[in-house]
N, C-alpha and C positions, 0 to 999 in steps of 0.2 A: 927534183931539187929545187929549191927556192932560197933566195936571199933571206938570211937571218937578220931582222932588223935589231936583234942584241948584240950582234957581232957581225962587222963587215967581212972578216976574214972566214966566217963559216957559213954553211949552207942550212935549210931546215928542209926535212924529208916530208914527203906528201903522205899523211898518215891515214888518208881516206878522202871520201869526196860527199858533199850534201847537196841534194836536189833543192834549189831555191828559187823564188820567183819573186817579183816586184811589179807594182803598179807604176807605169808610166803614163805621161801626158797622152791624152787621146789622140789618134791618128785619123784626120778625115772623119770626126764625130764617132769613130769606133774604139771601144775601150782597148787599151794595149798593155799587154803583159810581156814582160822580159824574162825568160828563163834561163838558168845557168847552173852547172855543176860546179861548184865552188870547192876547192881544196883546203881539206884540214891539215894545218902545218904542225909539224912537232920541232920545236926548236932545240938548241944546244943544250939548254937547262932542263930539258924533259917535258917542257910544258906543251900543250896542244892548243892550237888557237884557229878558228876558221879565218880564212882569209878576207880582208876587208876589200870590196869589189870596188873600183874607181866610180861608179855611177850611183853608189848609194851609201849610206852611212851604216855602220855596223848595226846588225840585229834590226834594221828597218825594213818595213814591207813596202815601201814606196821608193822611187828613184828620188836623187836631188833635185831635178827639175820639178817634179810632182811636189816634192816638200816646200819649195818655195812658192809654187803655185798656190799652194793649200794655205800657207802663211799670208799671202797677199789676201785671199778671199776671207780668212778669218779676220783680218783687220778691216774689211769692206762690209762684210755681212753681219746682220745684227745677232745672228745665232749660230751655234755650232751646227744645229739640224740642218739650217740653210746651207751651209758648206757640204754637208754629207749629202744633200740632195743635188747639190749642182756636179759634185764629183763622182758620186757613186761609190764613196767609200764609206766603212762603217764608222759610227761614232767613236768606237775605241781607236781606230786608226788615226782619226781627225784629233782626237783628245791626246794622244800619243805625239804626235806632231807638236802641238801647242805647249805641251809640258817640257818637251826637249828644247824648243825654241826658248821659252822662260830661263831654263837652266842653263843655256848657252849664253843667254843675254847677262844673266847675274854674274856668272863668271867672267864676263868681260868688263863688268863695271871696274873702273880704275878708282884707287883711293884719293879722289878729288877733295879739297877742304869743302867742308860745307859751313857757312855761317850762321844760316837760320833754319831751323827745323820747326814742324808744326806735328803736333800728336793730336789724335781725335780718335773717338769712337763712332762704331756704325754697328747697327743690325746686322747680324749675318745670317741669323735663321728667324724661324717664327718663334715667337714667345720672346724672353729675355735673355736672347744669346748675342752678345757682342764681339766685336772684333777692335782691336787697336791697330790703328792705322799712322805710320810714320810718313811726313812728306818733306820733300826738299823743296822750300818755299821760293828760293832765288831761280832754280832750274823747272819748277811747277811740275814734279813727278812724285810717285808713290815710290818709296824706298824699300819698305816690306810692311807687312802685317802679320798679328799673330792673335789666336783666339783669346777670348775673355779681355777684360779692361782693368783686372787687378792687380796689385802692385809687382807680383813677379812676373807677370805677362808683360807690364810697361817695362821692367828692367830687363826682361830677354829682347824685347823690341829694340831699345837703346843700345844693347850690347850686339846688335847685327853690325854697328858701325865698328871700324876699326879704332884703338886707342888713339891713334893720331887725328882720325877724323872727330872723334868725341872731344878731344881736346881743342879743336878748331872751332866748336860752335860758341857763338857769342850770345844767343838768345833762342828760346823754344816759346811758341804760341800756343796756349791750350786754353781750354776752359778751367773751371775751377774745381775739377775732380781732383780729389787728395791724391789717389794712386799716381796720377800723372805728375803732380807735383813733387811728392817724395821720390820716384824713380829718376826724375830729373835731377834733384839735388843729390841723390847718390852716385850716378853715373856721370854726371857733368856739372860738379859743384861749381866750375867759374861761369857758367852759363846762367844768364838771366831768365827769369820765368815772366812772360808777357800775357796778360790776359787783355784781349782786343776788345775794341768797342763794339763789335758785333755781339758778343756774349752779354755786355751791360745791357744793351738794347732789348737782348732777347729777355733776360731776367725782369726788367722793369716793365716790359710790354704783357708778359705773362702776370706780372703782379695787377696791373691794370685791368687786365682782362678778367681776372679773378674778382675783383671789385664788381666789374660790369655784370658777369653771369650772377652774382648775390643780388645785385639789386635788380636786374631782369626778372629773376624768381620772382621777387617780392612784389615787383609791379605788374607782372603779367596775370594773376588770378583777377584784378580788377579791369584788365582789357585794355589798359591806357599806357603800356610800357613804351616810351620813345626810343628804348634801345633796341628794339626788334632789328636785327640784320646790319647791326652797326658795329660789329667785332673789329672789321678791318680799318674802319674809320678811325677808331681809336688809335691804330698802330701806325697810321701814314703821317707823312711829313705835307704840310702846306706851304712852300717857301714864297708862293706869289699873294697867297692870301686872296684872289680874284676870281679863281676858277668856281665853277658850279659846286665841285665837290667841298671846296674850301668854305663858301659861303653856307652850304648847306650844314656842315660840321660846325660852323661858327655858332648858328643857332641852335644845334643840339648840345653844344659845350656851355652855352649860357644859360641852361636849363639848370635849376637847383636841384642838380644830382651827386650822388655820392662819388659818382665815377669821374666827374668833373674835378673833384677834391680828392681824387684817388692818391695823391701824395701824402695826405695826411692820415691815411688809413693804414691797418696792420698789415695788409700783404705787401704793399709797397716798404713799410718800415722795415718788415724782415728782409727784403731784399738790400735795403741800405746798409743794414747791420752786416750782411754778408760781404757786401761790397768794401766796407771799411776793415773787416778782417783780413781782406787781399788788397789792400792799398797799395803795397809794394809793387805786385804784379800788374795794377793797373797803372801806376806812374811810370813804370817801365817802358810803356808803349811811346810815351813822349821821347824817350831816348831811341829806341830801335824802329819804331814805325812800322812794325810788322804785324800781321794778322792771322787768323786761320781761314781766311778767305779762300785761300788753295785748297785747304782740305774739305772745306765745305762745298766748294765747286767739285771735287772729286765726288761727294756724296750724291750728286745728281747722276753722275756717270755711272757710279757703281750701283745706284737704284735702277737705272736702265739696263745694266748687264744682268742683275737679278731677274729682272720682268723678263728679259728675253730668254733667258735661261729657266724659267718658270721654278727658280729655286735651286738650290744645292744639296746634293745628299752628303757631302763632306766638305770640310773646311779646306783641304788641300785643292779641290778644283775651284772653289771660290777665290783662294789665293792666287791660283795660276792665271785664272782671267782677268783679276785687277791687275797683276803686274805686266800680263800681256798689253791691256789696253791703256794701263794709266803709268806704267813703270818708264816709259820711254827708253826701252831697253833696245839693243844692237841684236837684232832676231836673225840676221842673215848667216847663212851656212858659210863656213871658212872657205 
C-alpha cells in the first residue's frame, strides 16, 4: 500500500514493479550506477503510475545530482560533445537534460513588464533560412525565437508575450524589414517603432562600398587603382584626424574619386530615399534612445553556438541552445 496523492484519506495499491537504473556522479573516478525496483501504483481513480523516486526526476536516466553537474558543464563547455566526453554520457541523455532545463526555465519566467523590445533576424541554417529573435533590451536576454522572418512568424513571436506584457511595451527596436514593422503595429499598436543608428550606418556604409567597388573595377585594368584594400578605410571614423590611418585616408579622400563624392551618387541616393520613407522610426530614436545593439551582440554568441555545434539538424535544437545560453533562465532543479 502507498499514500494516494489524489486523496489523503485513501491508499494506492502496488500494481507491479519496474527495474530501473540511474547514472550517478562518479565515485573515486569510477562510474556509479544506482539500481532499484520502483513500484507501479494504482490510484483510487483507476490510473496507474510509476512512483517518482526522491533522487531523480520522473523518467530521467540520471540522478538529480548528475543533472545539476551536467547543466554546469553545459554552461562552461563549448559544445555538447565536450560534456559527453567528460561525463561519458550519450549525446541523447545530455541533450535531454538541456531540453528539460530550458522547459523548466521558460515555465518559471514571471510576467514582468517589458518596456523595450528588440526584434531581429538571424541565419539559422545553410542557405536562406532565417529565424526571428525577440530580445528584452533592458535585461539583455533572448525571450524566444521562431523559424522564418515572415509576417505570421513575427506575429507568433510577439504573441509569446502575455497580453499584459505586450501592453507594457513602449518601443521596439528593429531594422526596416516590413514584416517586423507590420507585426508590431498589429500586436502592439501603442508601441513606437525605432530604427537605430546602427542600421543607418550599415545601409549608408554598404552604399558607399558599392560605389567603391564600381570605381575599383573601372580603375583596376589600368593597374592604377588607389582603392585596392581600402574597403574598411571608408567605413571607419577618424575622430582625432592625426593618427597615421587618418593621414593616409585624408590623402586618399582628396583624390578626384567618385567614392569621395559617394553622397551624390545613385547607391547613396537610393538609401536616402529609403531613410525618408522610415522617417518616423528614425526620429523615434531621439525619444527612446534604444537600439538593437543587444540583438546584434547576441548574434555573435549565436554564431559561436552554431560553430561549436557544427550546425543543427532541426530548429528545436537550435532554439534550445540559444535559450539555454542567452535566455538568462532559472535552470535549477526544484
